A tleap script that builds the chain and sets N, CA, C and O, in Angstrom:
source leaprc.protein.ff14SB
mol = sequence {
  NMET SER GLN SER PRO GLU LEU SER PRO PRO
  ASP ILE ALA PRO GLN LYS PRO GLN ALA SER
  SER PRO PRO PRO SER TYR VAL LYS LEU ALA
  MET ARG ASN MET VAL ARG LYS GLY GLY LYS
  SER LEU PHE HIE PHE GLY LEU THR THR ALA
  GLY LEU LEU GLY LEU LEU LEU GLY LEU ALA
  TYR LEU THR CARG
}
set mol.1.N position { 156.410 98.591 105.127 }
set mol.1.CA position { 155.270 98.769 105.019 }
set mol.1.C position { 154.520 98.750 106.260 }
set mol.1.O position { 154.872 97.824 106.991 }
set mol.2.N position { 153.391 99.646 106.831 }
set mol.2.CA position { 153.018 99.401 107.951 }
set mol.2.C position { 151.601 99.077 107.734 }
set mol.2.O position { 151.057 99.511 106.719 }
set mol.3.N position { 150.874 98.289 108.663 }
set mol.3.CA position { 149.653 97.686 108.514 }
set mol.3.C position { 148.688 98.659 108.578 }
set mol.3.O position { 149.029 99.831 108.733 }
set mol.4.N position { 147.356 98.301 108.467 }
set mol.4.CA position { 146.252 99.419 109.022 }
set mol.4.C position { 145.956 98.855 110.359 }
set mol.4.O position { 146.209 97.661 110.520 }
set mol.5.N position { 145.397 99.619 111.466 }
set mol.5.CA position { 145.030 99.199 112.706 }
set mol.5.C position { 143.811 97.886 112.315 }
set mol.5.O position { 144.030 96.776 112.801 }
set mol.6.N position { 142.964 98.020 111.721 }
set mol.6.CA position { 141.812 97.438 111.448 }
set mol.6.C position { 142.524 95.765 110.596 }
set mol.6.O position { 141.725 94.843 110.431 }
set mol.7.N position { 143.640 95.630 110.257 }
set mol.7.CA position { 144.084 94.259 110.026 }
set mol.7.C position { 145.005 93.801 110.774 }
set mol.7.O position { 145.582 92.783 110.392 }
set mol.8.N position { 145.408 94.445 112.085 }
set mol.8.CA position { 146.211 93.753 113.073 }
set mol.8.C position { 145.900 92.679 113.836 }
set mol.8.O position { 146.674 91.745 114.046 }
set mol.9.N position { 144.417 92.805 114.405 }
set mol.9.CA position { 144.038 91.483 114.927 }
set mol.9.C position { 143.889 90.222 114.270 }
set mol.9.O position { 143.609 90.288 113.073 }
set mol.10.N position { 144.033 88.897 114.869 }
set mol.10.CA position { 144.098 87.934 113.971 }
set mol.10.C position { 142.568 87.973 113.222 }
set mol.10.O position { 141.528 88.567 113.508 }
set mol.11.N position { 143.026 86.854 111.891 }
set mol.11.CA position { 141.586 87.063 111.305 }
set mol.11.C position { 140.824 85.867 111.905 }
set mol.11.O position { 139.734 85.836 111.334 }
set mol.12.N position { 140.904 84.972 112.712 }
set mol.12.CA position { 140.004 84.101 113.096 }
set mol.12.C position { 140.107 84.529 114.998 }
set mol.12.O position { 141.098 84.342 115.706 }
set mol.13.N position { 138.744 85.134 115.447 }
set mol.13.CA position { 138.960 85.628 116.640 }
set mol.13.C position { 137.666 84.556 117.392 }
set mol.13.O position { 136.526 84.987 117.566 }
set mol.14.N position { 138.007 83.384 117.711 }
set mol.14.CA position { 136.405 82.589 117.776 }
set mol.14.C position { 136.162 83.024 119.400 }
set mol.14.O position { 137.002 83.175 120.287 }
set mol.15.N position { 134.936 83.142 119.435 }
set mol.15.CA position { 133.905 83.866 120.625 }
set mol.15.C position { 134.013 82.584 121.572 }
set mol.15.O position { 134.298 81.424 121.274 }
set mol.16.N position { 133.722 83.111 122.707 }
set mol.16.CA position { 133.804 81.897 123.746 }
set mol.16.C position { 132.442 81.217 123.802 }
set mol.16.O position { 131.304 81.621 124.046 }
set mol.17.N position { 132.882 80.237 123.543 }
set mol.17.CA position { 131.448 79.338 123.593 }
set mol.17.C position { 130.811 79.367 124.918 }
set mol.17.O position { 131.512 79.607 125.901 }
set mol.18.N position { 129.208 79.087 125.075 }
set mol.18.CA position { 128.821 78.844 125.899 }
set mol.18.C position { 128.461 77.437 126.662 }
set mol.18.O position { 128.191 76.565 125.836 }
set mol.19.N position { 128.409 77.123 127.609 }
set mol.19.CA position { 128.239 75.962 128.256 }
set mol.19.C position { 127.507 74.974 127.293 }
set mol.19.O position { 128.085 74.099 126.648 }
set mol.20.N position { 125.870 75.273 127.271 }
set mol.20.CA position { 124.901 74.561 126.318 }
set mol.20.C position { 125.386 74.494 125.131 }
set mol.20.O position { 124.909 73.549 124.502 }
set mol.21.N position { 126.448 75.358 124.329 }
set mol.21.CA position { 126.468 74.919 123.039 }
set mol.21.C position { 128.229 74.799 122.563 }
set mol.21.O position { 129.285 75.295 122.955 }
set mol.22.N position { 127.835 73.926 121.593 }
set mol.22.CA position { 129.272 73.568 121.397 }
set mol.22.C position { 129.571 74.498 120.798 }
set mol.22.O position { 128.825 75.399 120.417 }
set mol.23.N position { 131.698 74.298 120.506 }
set mol.23.CA position { 132.166 75.766 120.190 }
set mol.23.C position { 131.859 75.963 118.464 }
set mol.23.O position { 131.351 75.075 117.779 }
set mol.24.N position { 132.249 77.213 117.978 }
set mol.24.CA position { 131.776 77.483 116.543 }
set mol.24.C position { 132.628 76.209 115.727 }
set mol.24.O position { 133.725 75.871 116.172 }
set mol.25.N position { 132.203 75.708 114.828 }
set mol.25.CA position { 132.643 75.327 113.642 }
set mol.25.C position { 134.044 75.964 112.904 }
set mol.25.O position { 134.191 77.186 112.915 }
set mol.26.N position { 134.622 75.470 112.541 }
set mol.26.CA position { 135.978 76.220 111.566 }
set mol.26.C position { 135.562 76.642 110.379 }
set mol.26.O position { 136.261 77.444 109.761 }
set mol.27.N position { 134.282 76.151 109.819 }
set mol.27.CA position { 133.495 76.642 108.456 }
set mol.27.C position { 132.707 77.587 108.702 }
set mol.27.O position { 132.460 78.364 107.779 }
set mol.28.N position { 131.987 77.827 110.217 }
set mol.28.CA position { 131.132 78.874 110.368 }
set mol.28.C position { 132.368 80.236 110.631 }
set mol.28.O position { 132.070 81.396 110.346 }
set mol.29.N position { 133.398 79.954 111.060 }
set mol.29.CA position { 134.151 81.091 111.765 }
set mol.29.C position { 134.827 81.567 109.870 }
set mol.29.O position { 135.123 82.728 109.587 }
set mol.30.N position { 134.930 80.456 108.900 }
set mol.30.CA position { 135.804 80.762 107.862 }
set mol.30.C position { 134.808 81.737 106.887 }
set mol.30.O position { 135.048 82.750 106.230 }
set mol.31.N position { 133.561 80.932 107.115 }
set mol.31.CA position { 132.496 82.104 106.594 }
set mol.31.C position { 132.153 83.806 106.760 }
set mol.31.O position { 131.905 84.752 106.013 }
set mol.32.N position { 132.320 83.526 108.357 }
set mol.32.CA position { 132.066 84.655 108.983 }
set mol.32.C position { 133.207 85.699 108.535 }
set mol.32.O position { 133.002 86.900 108.356 }
set mol.33.N position { 134.420 85.056 108.387 }
set mol.33.CA position { 135.754 85.770 108.221 }
set mol.33.C position { 135.419 86.409 106.815 }
set mol.33.O position { 135.497 87.631 106.687 }
set mol.34.N position { 134.985 85.465 105.581 }
set mol.34.CA position { 135.067 85.861 104.346 }
set mol.34.C position { 133.711 87.116 104.117 }
set mol.34.O position { 133.733 88.081 103.353 }
set mol.35.N position { 132.864 86.792 104.837 }
set mol.35.CA position { 131.953 87.495 104.701 }
set mol.35.C position { 132.380 89.204 105.163 }
set mol.35.O position { 132.344 90.230 104.484 }
set mol.36.N position { 132.776 88.980 106.579 }
set mol.36.CA position { 133.563 90.291 106.932 }
set mol.36.C position { 134.291 90.945 105.809 }
set mol.36.O position { 133.877 92.002 105.334 }
set mol.37.N position { 135.395 90.332 105.356 }
set mol.37.CA position { 136.339 90.787 104.525 }
set mol.37.C position { 136.046 90.376 102.888 }
set mol.37.O position { 136.964 90.053 102.134 }
set mol.38.N position { 134.966 90.425 102.571 }
set mol.38.CA position { 134.162 90.384 101.349 }
set mol.38.C position { 135.492 90.907 100.185 }
set mol.38.O position { 136.141 90.046 99.591 }
set mol.39.N position { 135.702 92.057 100.028 }
set mol.39.CA position { 136.142 92.981 99.252 }
set mol.39.C position { 137.583 91.883 98.993 }
set mol.39.O position { 137.546 90.986 98.150 }
set mol.40.N position { 138.621 92.109 99.742 }
set mol.40.CA position { 139.599 90.918 99.613 }
set mol.40.C position { 139.378 90.078 99.092 }
set mol.40.O position { 139.853 89.975 97.961 }
set mol.41.N position { 138.672 89.183 99.542 }
set mol.41.CA position { 138.206 87.691 98.783 }
set mol.41.C position { 137.804 87.792 97.259 }
set mol.41.O position { 138.027 86.996 96.347 }
set mol.42.N position { 137.196 88.911 97.254 }
set mol.42.CA position { 136.549 89.157 95.817 }
set mol.42.C position { 137.657 89.567 95.117 }
set mol.42.O position { 137.570 88.974 94.042 }
set mol.43.N position { 138.596 90.207 95.114 }
set mol.43.CA position { 139.792 90.909 94.711 }
set mol.43.C position { 140.963 89.692 94.282 }
set mol.43.O position { 141.431 89.568 93.150 }
set mol.44.N position { 141.227 89.036 95.196 }
set mol.44.CA position { 141.967 87.411 95.266 }
set mol.44.C position { 141.169 86.699 94.097 }
set mol.44.O position { 141.773 85.981 93.301 }
set mol.45.N position { 139.945 86.886 94.015 }
set mol.45.CA position { 139.297 85.732 93.471 }
set mol.45.C position { 139.278 85.946 91.731 }
set mol.45.O position { 139.358 85.197 90.757 }
set mol.46.N position { 139.125 87.424 91.964 }
set mol.46.CA position { 139.280 87.866 90.531 }
set mol.46.C position { 141.120 88.117 89.737 }
set mol.46.O position { 141.377 88.378 88.562 }
set mol.47.N position { 141.995 87.937 90.777 }
set mol.47.CA position { 143.228 87.969 90.403 }
set mol.47.C position { 143.441 86.129 89.886 }
set mol.47.O position { 143.963 85.853 88.806 }
set mol.48.N position { 143.023 85.223 90.699 }
set mol.48.CA position { 143.314 84.245 90.218 }
set mol.48.C position { 142.803 83.604 89.148 }
set mol.48.O position { 143.378 82.654 88.617 }
set mol.49.N position { 141.427 84.188 88.666 }
set mol.49.CA position { 140.570 83.743 87.707 }
set mol.49.C position { 141.336 84.478 86.263 }
set mol.49.O position { 141.434 83.918 85.172 }
set mol.50.N position { 141.875 85.996 86.634 }
set mol.50.CA position { 142.703 86.298 85.570 }
set mol.50.C position { 143.871 85.128 85.252 }
set mol.50.O position { 143.978 84.328 84.322 }
set mol.51.N position { 144.483 85.319 86.132 }
set mol.51.CA position { 145.620 84.498 86.206 }
set mol.51.C position { 145.721 83.013 85.293 }
set mol.51.O position { 146.553 82.703 84.441 }
set mol.52.N position { 144.298 82.074 85.928 }
set mol.52.CA position { 144.193 80.961 85.311 }
set mol.52.C position { 144.171 81.055 83.647 }
set mol.52.O position { 144.696 80.347 82.789 }
set mol.53.N position { 143.372 82.184 83.575 }
set mol.53.CA position { 142.713 82.358 82.211 }
set mol.53.C position { 143.920 82.745 81.202 }
set mol.53.O position { 144.062 82.211 80.102 }
set mol.54.N position { 144.651 83.607 81.656 }
set mol.54.CA position { 145.747 83.744 80.889 }
set mol.54.C position { 146.788 82.809 80.707 }
set mol.54.O position { 147.381 82.881 79.631 }
set mol.55.N position { 147.201 81.810 81.646 }
set mol.55.CA position { 147.602 80.606 81.576 }
set mol.55.C position { 147.253 79.872 80.956 }
set mol.55.O position { 148.096 79.224 80.335 }
set mol.56.N position { 145.491 79.490 80.732 }
set mol.56.CA position { 145.128 78.534 79.744 }
set mol.56.C position { 145.543 79.369 78.079 }
set mol.56.O position { 146.263 78.746 77.299 }
set mol.57.N position { 145.201 80.279 77.827 }
set mol.57.CA position { 145.365 80.969 76.528 }
set mol.57.C position { 146.268 81.047 76.145 }
set mol.57.O position { 146.464 80.937 74.935 }
set mol.58.N position { 147.444 81.327 77.228 }
set mol.58.CA position { 149.110 81.188 76.971 }
set mol.58.C position { 149.443 79.554 76.357 }
set mol.58.O position { 149.787 79.155 75.244 }
set mol.59.N position { 149.263 79.111 77.181 }
set mol.59.CA position { 149.336 77.396 76.682 }
set mol.59.C position { 148.440 77.204 75.303 }
set mol.59.O position { 149.007 76.655 74.359 }
set mol.60.N position { 147.362 77.540 75.177 }
set mol.60.CA position { 146.913 77.451 73.670 }
set mol.60.C position { 147.838 77.993 72.793 }
set mol.60.O position { 148.461 77.197 72.090 }
set mol.61.N position { 148.007 78.889 72.710 }
set mol.61.CA position { 148.461 79.958 72.012 }
set mol.61.C position { 150.034 79.074 71.561 }
set mol.61.O position { 150.493 78.922 70.428 }
set mol.62.N position { 150.467 78.711 72.565 }
set mol.62.CA position { 151.755 78.302 72.074 }
set mol.62.C position { 151.943 76.468 71.944 }
set mol.62.O position { 153.039 75.934 71.777 }
set mol.63.N position { 150.766 75.789 72.050 }
set mol.63.CA position { 150.703 74.467 71.269 }
set mol.63.C position { 149.664 74.250 70.184 }
set mol.63.O position { 149.049 73.202 69.985 }
set mol.64.N position { 149.540 75.523 69.433 }
set mol.64.CA position { 148.759 75.612 68.430 }
set mol.64.C position { 149.084 74.908 67.349 }
set mol.64.O position { 148.371 74.952 66.347 }
savepdb mol mol.pdb
quit
């Protein structure tokens, strides 16, 4: 399986901080990354939601 070229750089690419401002926080970097890869985040959120819903329904069926 080969990765596409746009996925090969690291997920978090910190920018060089300027002397007057502190480096960007990890929260800001994570939010920037989440916005940039929004489709993948939504897909994973949907999979997680479907899995948890299936697990809860399966347990409810087995323990009725």
